[in-house]
N, C-alpha and C positions, 0 to 999 in steps of 0.2 A: 303211189307214187311220195312221195318228200313236198309239202306243201313251200312255195318257192317265201322265201323270206321275207318277213315285215318290216322293215323298214320307220321309225319314225325316230322326227327327232323336232324339237321344238326351232319353228323356222320353215318345217318342210315345205314345197309345193306336189300336187297330186293329179293328179289326174284320175276319177273313181267310173266304173259304171259296171252296171246293175245290168242283171236280164234276168226275166221270170225265166220261173218256173218250165223242163221244159219249154221255151221257150211264146210259155204262152202269152196273155197280154198283162200288164200290170195298168192298167190303164182303160177304163171301160166309156170316158168323156169326159170333157172339159170341168164333173164336178172333181175326180179325180183327179183330176192333176192337180186344180186350186186346192187340197186339199194337200198333194203331196208338199206343195209349195210352203204352204201360209206349218207342212210340219219339221220343211228341214231348216221355215227363216226360227222358227222354234231352238234347235239343237243348233244352226247356229249361232243364238245367241247364247244360247245354254253353255255349249261349252268352247266355245271366245275361239271358232275354226268361221274364219269367214273366204263368202262365197266370189269366186270372184265371174263364170261364165257357168251357167246351163243351159242344157236339149234333155230334152222329153218322147221321146220315140215313145212308141204303141206297147213293146213287149220289154224295153232294156230302157236305160236312162245314163246322163252322162257328168260327171261333174265337173270343174276344176278348183280344186281351195289352195288353200295353206292352213299350217297348224302354230303360229302360237307357243305352244305349247308341249309341241309333241304327243297328242290327247286323237291321233284318227280312230286307230280302231275303238275309241269308245263314244263315238262321235257316231261312227257307223252303226255301230251299236245300237244305242239307241233312239238313230236317226228311221233304220230301217225296220225294228222293232215298232216302233211308235204309226207308222207306216202302214208295217200289217197287220197287226190289231185295227186299224178304222177297216179296211181293205176285204181283210176278214167276216169283218161283221157290216159293215155293208151291203156286204152280196154274199153275206150269208154261205161261208165257205171257210172252212178250214186245211188246217197247213203249211205248208215253208209256200211262201211266193216266189222267193230268187230261187236260179239254180245256182246252189251255192254258193262260199265266197262272193261276195263283190269281188274286185280286180282293183286294183293299186299301184298305176305306174309314178315311179319320182322324178319328177322333174327341174330339170338343171334351169332357173328361174328365164338366167339370162343369158338365155342363148335358146330357147326352146315353148321356154309358154307363151308368146306369141305365133309361134305356127303350134300349138297341141290346142289351143283359145281355140284358134280356121277350124281346125278338125272339125271338134266338136261342135263348131256353128253351122261349118258346112252339112253337118249328118242330115240334114232336113230333105236334103236332095241326093242322094244314094242311094231314094227307094225304086226301085227298078223303075215303077211305073214316069222317075223323071229321068232317069238315062241317057234318053235318046234327046230331052231339052234344049236351048238354045242357052245358052248364057242368060238374054237378055228376059225368058221361062220361070228359068233358074231363079234369078236374083227375085221376082217377081215371089215366084215359092217362098226362097229363108223371107221375104220382107211380113209377107203375110202369115205363117208359123209361131202364130201365139207360142207355143207353150219352149220359149229360148228365152235365153237374153238377149241376144245380141240387138235383137230392138231396138231396147234401153245403151247400150256401144254410142249409137246413131242416132238418137233423142231418147233427151234429154226425158221428155216428158211422159217416155214409156218403158223408165227403169222401176224396176221393186228396191223399194229401201233395202232388201235384205240379202243383195247383190252389192258389194265394190269394184264396184267395175274401173278404182280411179289403176291400181294394182295394173293392168295390162295396158291403157291407156299410158299409163309411164316409158311406157317404148317405142309408145306413140308422136312425145312430148307434149302429154300432157289430157285432160281432162276436160277439155278448153274446145270449141268450134273446128280445127287444125288437127289436134290430136283425132277429135269422132271420124275425121275426112278421112286420116289415111289409115285409121283400122279400119272406115268401111271401101276407100280404094286395095285394102291388102286383102280383103276375107274377097275380094269382088274379081281379085285378081285367082281366083282358087276355085273359078266358073270359068274362067279360060285357060288354063292350060293345066297339066295333067304332074299334083309336084307329089313331093315322097310326101310318105303316112309319116310322121314325127312318132308315132307309137310304136313303129317295126322298130324304131329303136331299142325299144326296153323288153322287144323279143329275148325270153331264155329269162338274163336279169330284174326284168323289172325297174329299169332304170333307162331315159332319155333325160340325155345330155354328153357332153361333147368328154374327149376323154380324161379333160384331168379335173374332172366332173365324179367318173364314176371312175378311175380311178380313187381321187379324194373319200368317196363315199365302201368303195370295197377293201383297204386302208382302215376306217375308221371303225366301221360294223361288221361286214362280212368272217374277217377274223375271228370276231369275234364267236369266244367257245359257248354250247349250248349248255341251257343247265344255270350258266348265274342272272340273279333278281336279276337283275338291273345291268347294260352292259354299264364298263368304265366308259366307255367313252360321251353315250349317256350323258352323264354324268358330270363332267368331262362339258358334254358342251351347255352343262345347265350356265353355269357358273360367264358366263359374259355379262361386257359389260353396255349401258344405253350407248348408242355412239355417241352422247356426250362427256359420259363418262372413260372413253375413247382417245376423245378430240385432248379432252383433262391431263390424260396421264405420257401421250408422247408428249403432245409439247414440251410436259416437267424431262421429263427420260429424255428424249433430241440436242433439247438445246435448242429447236429451233422454233424461229419466232411464231406467233401465229398472225400478224399482220403478214410478214415476208410468203408465207407458205397458201395463202386461201390469194393471194390478190401475185402470186409470180404467174408468167405463162407457165401453159397446161404441159411442155417440158420437163416440171420443176420435179428434181429429187424427189424433197421433203412432202410433199403436195401427193406426189406418185406413193408414198411409203406409206402415208395416212392410208390414199383411197384405197394398199392394198390388206394394214392392219385391221380397218372398219371391213373388210369385208369378210376378212378373217377372222377375229372378232367378234365383234356386233353381230354377223350373219343378216344383213339387211342386200335389198338389191342394189345394184348401179347405179336405177335413174336415186336414187335415195341417197344414194354415197356421191352425189355429181348434184344435188341441191342442200347437205351436207359441207362443205368445199370450196362451197363461192357460187351454186348455179348450175352446171354447166352438164350433160348430154348425158346420157345412160352411156353412146359409142365413145364419147371423149375421156368414161372410165374405163373401157373396155382396154382402149389404146395405150390409156398413160400406165394399164396395168402391163399391158406386153409386154412395154419399152419398160416397165422395169424388170420384170423377170429377165430380158434379154441383157442389160447393163449389168445385171448384180451377177449375171455367170461369168461377168470378163473381169468386173469391177473387187476388187478385193475390197479393199477404206469401205462400198457402200456396202458390198454386202455382209461385213466386220459390225457395221451400225446399225442394221437393218436383222440382221440375228439377236442381235442385242439386246435390243428393243424389245424384240418377239418371243426369249426368255422372260426378262422384266416383266412382257404384258399373260403371260402362262401362269407365271411365280405370281405376280396377282392376284391373277384371278382363283390362285387354291386357295390365299388366303378369306373371298368371298363362302368359304364355304361353313 
């Protein structure tokens, strides 16, 4: 059977999991877990791969991460080899530690980052001994489970330095008291309700996202021919603008005044176009876009972009203006080679 396509590009988000060979334990105690996290921190720093959430189970692990440089394979190769070498030496064994390749689901961050992080953090209560417990008992079990990033999302004193909590908490209003409280309530909801497994969306395709995201991935990557040294689409993705560069180009090309766009109401066409182009050319998340355009939250960004798509379908003049700016930006990106 052919291997699933490994899709990599700068700024991608992934849920990564790896199971012990023959389902055997990969942690024989807390010292192994601590070394695992130390190795993870080193690999994260070496390869510039922010870790957003994690859970370590007895015979497998879950990671939520992002790759600003599009280098998931290099990061995972280094990390898995380094921990395997330690484990084999420590426990006087040889051979493979993991069962085949790691699994990596590409995640549509703006629609599924929260759900995937919750799925990861709820893993410790999915063991058989806890399945018949009530919500209160399961919540206590989660909070006492130390091999998880969840406590750090709720209490700053329980944080690990190498985990970037802000990516997820941005979708809850930020890394502040209210944001942490909202995230705690969001996770707790999974203790009392039957929630869909977000990773079920990725079965077969390896992509956890809405229809638009899945189609973009397929159009950009899946149609590429095998054997190419580097996907042309990936080369294009590397030629992006920083958010600041994109905004400078937008105001120059559109003729829009910066003060008008950044202070106008939420229904401003200029603001909505800027949001959409930041998303397409700078590949930053919607919470970050909200910060760039005047401090609105990610839901306001999402709603503004949705209104823009509908308006572009009806308003020929606005569509012509948007497509002209988009083409000019694409031309400018090619000059950056």
